[in-house]
Backbone as ProteinMPNN parsed JSONL, in Angstrom:
{"seq_chain_A": "XXXXXXXXXXXXXXXXXXXXXXXXXXXXXXXXXXXXXXXXXXXXXXXXXXXXXXXXXXXXXXXXXXXXXXXXXXXXXXXXXX", "coords_chain_A": {"N_chain_A": [[-84.844, 3.429, -54.849], [-82.823, 0.933, -53.301], [-83.39, -1.958, -51.531], [-81.877, -3.683, -49.051], [-80.54, -6.913, -48.997], [-80.349, -8.386, -46.401], [-82.413, -6.843, -44.977], [-84.665, -7.715, -46.497], [-84.568, -10.361, -46.123], [-85.183, -10.527, -43.397], [-87.862, -9.459, -43.328], [-88.985, -11.421, -44.746], [-88.765, -13.52, -43.157], [-89.912, -12.619, -40.828], [-92.58, -12.608, -41.611], [-93.023, -15.229, -42.415], [-92.562, -16.09, -45.044], [-91.447, -17.664, -47.691], [-88.729, -16.409, -49.78], [-88.547, -15.511, -53.034], [-86.082, -15.203, -55.623], [-84.088, -13.855, -57.999], [-81.408, -13.443, -57.646], [-78.592, -14.709, -57.416], [-76.081, -14.619, -56.367], [-75.842, -12.908, -54.08], [-77.854, -13.072, -52.283], [-78.435, -15.938, -51.578], [-76.061, -16.441, -49.696], [-76.436, -14.317, -47.516], [-78.842, -15.447, -46.683], [-78.087, -17.973, -45.361], [-76.25, -16.895, -43.708], [-78.116, -15.811, -41.685], [-79.043, -18.387, -41.16], [-76.866, -19.6, -39.639], [-76.512, -17.865, -38.058], [-78.541, -18.377, -36.193], [-81.182, -17.438, -36.78], [-84.369, -16.948, -37.846], [-85.483, -18.49, -41.009], [-87.364, -18.871, -43.452], [-86.924, -19.828, -45.947], [-85.555, -19.805, -49.359], [-86.176, -19.684, -52.662], [-84.204, -19.53, -55.359], [-84.428, -18.425, -58.585], [-83.396, -19.234, -61.824], [-82.9, -16.643, -64.096], [-82.419, -16.944, -66.614], [-84.034, -19.0, -67.518], [-87.084, -19.719, -69.183], [-90.255, -18.182, -68.555], [-92.377, -20.004, -68.307], [-91.014, -22.275, -67.557], [-90.12, -21.546, -65.197], [-92.191, -21.014, -63.617], [-93.328, -23.552, -63.494], [-91.35, -24.815, -62.105], [-91.348, -23.936, -59.761], [-94.088, -24.266, -58.754], [-94.029, -27.076, -58.503], [-92.289, -27.605, -56.622], [-93.611, -26.338, -54.704], [-95.922, -27.52, -54.461], [-95.029, -30.286, -54.104], [-94.057, -30.582, -51.522], [-93.781, -30.462, -47.879], [-95.183, -28.392, -45.192], [-92.932, -25.932, -43.887], [-90.719, -27.269, -44.953], [-88.76, -26.271, -46.579], [-87.49, -24.695, -44.661], [-84.736, -22.92, -43.489], [-83.006, -23.547, -45.879], [-82.123, -23.123, -49.188], [-83.279, -23.254, -52.155], [-82.239, -23.877, -55.422], [-83.574, -22.984, -58.55], [-84.577, -23.562, -62.164], [-84.546, -27.168, -61.238], [-81.843, -29.022, -62.3]], "CA_chain_A": [[-84.228, 2.961, -53.767], [-82.858, -0.286, -53.275], [-83.595, -2.564, -50.005], [-80.602, -4.561, -48.752], [-80.838, -8.355, -48.799], [-80.512, -8.899, -45.238], [-83.652, -6.406, -44.523], [-85.471, -8.532, -47.026], [-84.877, -11.718, -45.659], [-85.783, -10.183, -42.197], [-89.002, -9.515, -43.583], [-89.685, -12.639, -45.233], [-88.705, -14.42, -41.643], [-91.337, -12.306, -40.042], [-93.792, -12.795, -42.273], [-92.9, -16.297, -42.573], [-92.62, -16.214, -46.356], [-90.275, -17.956, -48.827], [-88.058, -15.541, -50.543], [-88.07, -16.01, -54.384], [-85.262, -14.085, -55.953], [-83.091, -13.972, -59.161], [-80.077, -13.055, -56.886], [-77.632, -16.141, -56.911], [-74.792, -14.09, -56.06], [-75.889, -12.348, -52.67], [-79.075, -13.672, -51.406], [-77.888, -17.364, -50.7], [-75.074, -16.126, -48.617], [-77.299, -13.823, -46.556], [-79.614, -16.557, -46.186], [-77.259, -19.025, -44.846], [-75.78, -16.181, -42.656], [-79.123, -16.253, -40.812], [-79.148, -19.83, -40.628], [-75.535, -19.917, -38.867], [-76.641, -16.878, -36.661], [-79.559, -18.705, -35.253], [-82.293, -16.532, -36.709], [-85.34, -17.712, -38.549], [-85.121, -18.428, -42.347], [-88.495, -19.884, -44.032], [-86.418, -20.548, -47.491], [-85.275, -19.121, -50.676], [-86.137, -20.178, -53.929], [-83.488, -18.842, -56.133], [-84.99, -19.034, -59.992], [-82.572, -18.622, -62.838], [-83.769, -15.678, -64.808], [-82.415, -17.487, -68.177], [-84.936, -19.846, -67.866], [-88.345, -19.276, -69.413], [-91.124, -17.944, -67.56], [-93.218, -21.223, -67.976], [-90.293, -23.255, -66.756], [-89.8, -20.995, -63.787], [-93.44, -21.065, -62.83], [-93.336, -25.083, -63.305], [-90.476, -25.56, -61.292], [-91.835, -23.226, -58.27], [-95.266, -25.062, -58.562], [-93.726, -28.336, -58.513], [-91.402, -27.447, -55.467], [-94.565, -25.948, -53.41], [-96.791, -28.689, -54.365], [-94.536, -31.59, -53.572], [-93.354, -30.42, -50.254], [-94.622, -30.196, -46.779], [-95.175, -27.22, -44.524], [-91.763, -25.841, -43.264], [-89.659, -28.305, -45.461], [-87.887, -25.379, -46.775], [-86.711, -23.845, -43.61], [-83.239, -22.895, -43.465], [-82.894, -24.02, -47.299], [-81.92, -22.323, -50.315], [-83.237, -24.146, -53.58], [-81.914, -23.326, -56.978], [-84.517, -23.62, -59.721], [-85.093, -25.044, -62.095], [-83.697, -28.398, -61.061], [-81.133, -29.598, -63.361]], "C_chain_A": [[-84.252, 1.265, -53.702], [-82.688, -0.732, -51.697], [-82.48, -3.664, -49.937], [-81.161, -6.03, -48.718], [-81.11, -8.884, -47.411], [-81.885, -8.32, -44.684], [-84.691, -7.314, -45.405], [-85.827, -9.874, -46.714], [-85.455, -11.486, -44.244], [-87.275, -10.04, -42.382], [-89.734, -10.593, -43.943], [-89.699, -13.521, -43.89], [-89.859, -13.909, -40.85], [-92.471, -12.456, -40.382], [-94.086, -14.038, -42.518], [-93.224, -16.962, -44.138], [-91.367, -17.14, -46.967], [-90.051, -16.798, -49.56], [-87.952, -15.96, -51.981], [-87.21, -14.749, -54.957], [-84.56, -14.81, -57.362], [-81.853, -13.942, -58.946], [-79.433, -14.427, -56.544], [-76.483, -15.811, -56.199], [-74.755, -13.849, -54.425], [-76.749, -13.051, -51.835], [-78.666, -14.797, -50.583], [-76.906, -17.037, -49.515], [-75.614, -15.297, -47.689], [-78.166, -14.677, -45.951], [-79.052, -17.427, -45.262], [-76.894, -18.256, -43.493], [-76.849, -16.166, -41.531], [-79.402, -17.403, -40.175], [-78.2, -19.978, -39.544], [-75.817, -18.889, -37.73], [-77.954, -17.499, -35.743], [-81.086, -18.197, -35.587], [-83.158, -17.38, -37.77], [-85.233, -17.391, -40.074], [-85.996, -19.337, -43.018], [-87.797, -20.264, -45.119], [-86.19, -19.482, -48.243], [-85.509, -19.884, -51.815], [-85.462, -19.165, -54.876], [-83.695, -19.139, -57.693], [-84.08, -18.685, -61.044], [-83.564, -17.812, -63.791], [-83.63, -15.946, -66.366], [-83.502, -18.266, -68.478], [-86.334, -19.341, -68.272], [-89.296, -19.117, -68.549], [-92.428, -19.114, -67.159], [-92.571, -22.263, -67.2], [-90.167, -22.649, -65.315], [-91.026, -21.46, -63.1], [-93.824, -22.65, -62.672], [-92.758, -25.722, -62.03], [-90.849, -24.949, -60.014], [-93.09, -24.038, -57.86], [-94.975, -26.487, -57.998], [-93.083, -28.403, -56.947], [-92.476, -27.311, -54.298], [-95.513, -27.244, -53.369], [-96.388, -30.3, -54.003], [-93.886, -31.34, -52.175], [-94.398, -30.239, -49.045], [-94.432, -28.87, -46.075], [-93.763, -27.196, -43.771], [-90.672, -26.631, -43.782], [-88.62, -27.555, -46.02], [-87.16, -24.369, -46.066], [-85.268, -23.922, -43.558], [-82.585, -23.502, -44.909], [-82.855, -22.928, -48.327], [-82.177, -23.495, -51.635], [-83.194, -23.333, -54.927], [-82.696, -24.124, -57.986], [-84.374, -23.07, -61.131], [-84.167, -26.046, -61.869], [-83.155, -28.837, -62.221], [-81.011, -31.296, -63.406]], "O_chain_A": [[-85.2, 0.513, -53.928], [-82.065, -0.104, -50.841], [-82.326, -4.455, -50.867], [-82.33, -6.185, -48.366], [-81.988, -9.727, -47.229], [-82.563, -9.077, -43.989], [-85.693, -7.621, -44.759], [-86.899, -10.449, -46.897], [-86.278, -12.331, -43.892], [-87.964, -10.554, -41.501], [-90.899, -10.784, -43.59], [-90.699, -14.194, -43.641], [-90.659, -14.655, -40.286], [-93.411, -12.457, -39.586], [-95.248, -14.283, -42.844], [-93.886, -17.969, -44.387], [-90.29, -17.082, -46.373], [-91.006, -16.151, -49.991], [-87.16, -16.886, -52.157], [-87.536, -13.571, -54.806], [-84.546, -16.007, -57.646], [-81.066, -14.323, -59.812], [-79.725, -15.107, -55.561], [-75.92, -16.628, -55.471], [-73.953, -14.372, -53.651], [-76.394, -13.574, -50.779], [-78.539, -14.807, -49.359], [-77.149, -17.488, -48.396], [-75.113, -15.627, -46.614], [-78.269, -14.678, -44.724], [-79.709, -17.595, -44.234], [-77.124, -18.743, -42.387], [-76.463, -16.515, -40.416], [-79.851, -17.552, -39.038], [-78.623, -20.465, -38.496], [-75.386, -19.073, -36.591], [-78.234, -17.005, -34.65], [-82.039, -18.462, -34.855], [-82.697, -18.32, -38.416], [-84.949, -16.253, -40.449], [-85.613, -20.488, -43.229], [-88.129, -21.42, -45.383], [-86.534, -18.345, -47.923], [-84.86, -20.93, -51.854], [-86.018, -18.107, -55.172], [-83.109, -20.139, -58.107], [-84.018, -17.459, -61.133], [-84.68, -18.175, -64.162], [-84.357, -15.448, -67.226], [-83.953, -18.264, -69.623], [-86.746, -18.42, -67.567], [-89.296, -19.931, -67.626], [-93.159, -19.135, -66.168], [-93.147, -23.003, -66.403], [-90.122, -23.407, -64.345], [-90.962, -22.205, -62.123], [-94.588, -22.977, -61.765], [-93.187, -26.58, -61.258], [-90.57, -25.663, -59.051], [-93.16, -24.468, -56.708], [-95.668, -26.967, -57.101], [-93.462, -29.288, -56.18], [-92.394, -27.909, -53.225], [-95.772, -27.858, -52.335], [-97.148, -31.227, -53.723], [-93.058, -32.19, -51.846], [-95.583, -29.94, -49.195], [-93.443, -28.223, -46.418], [-93.387, -28.178, -43.129], [-89.657, -26.704, -43.089], [-87.506, -28.081, -46.009], [-86.451, -23.474, -46.527], [-84.683, -25.004, -43.587], [-81.447, -23.952, -44.78], [-83.557, -21.921, -48.233], [-81.385, -24.381, -51.956], [-83.921, -22.426, -55.33], [-82.638, -25.323, -58.261], [-83.975, -21.906, -61.155], [-83.009, -25.886, -62.255], [-83.895, -29.057, -63.18], [-80.396, -31.847, -64.32]]}, "name": "protein", "num_of_chains": 1, "seq": "XXXXXXXXXXXXXXXXXXXXXXXXXXXXXXXXXXXXXXXXXXXXXXXXXXXXXXXXXXXXXXXXXXXXXXXXXXXXXXXXXX"}
């Protein structure tokens, strides 16, 4: 069974969780749709699935450790940073 992106984003917002995804094509658009509709969106980290696991973990860790609470609200961050 496939859960639709808007449903996953709603769950993440309800749980106040940043969504981690490999989906660069549809999730960012749905995330920004939530922002434009005035709905809560704690943030999305879109991680390139072609980067190695170590690179991905380092990028996520860096983003989390070097940011403040709610800094990623209404934002989509594409990782790793280039």
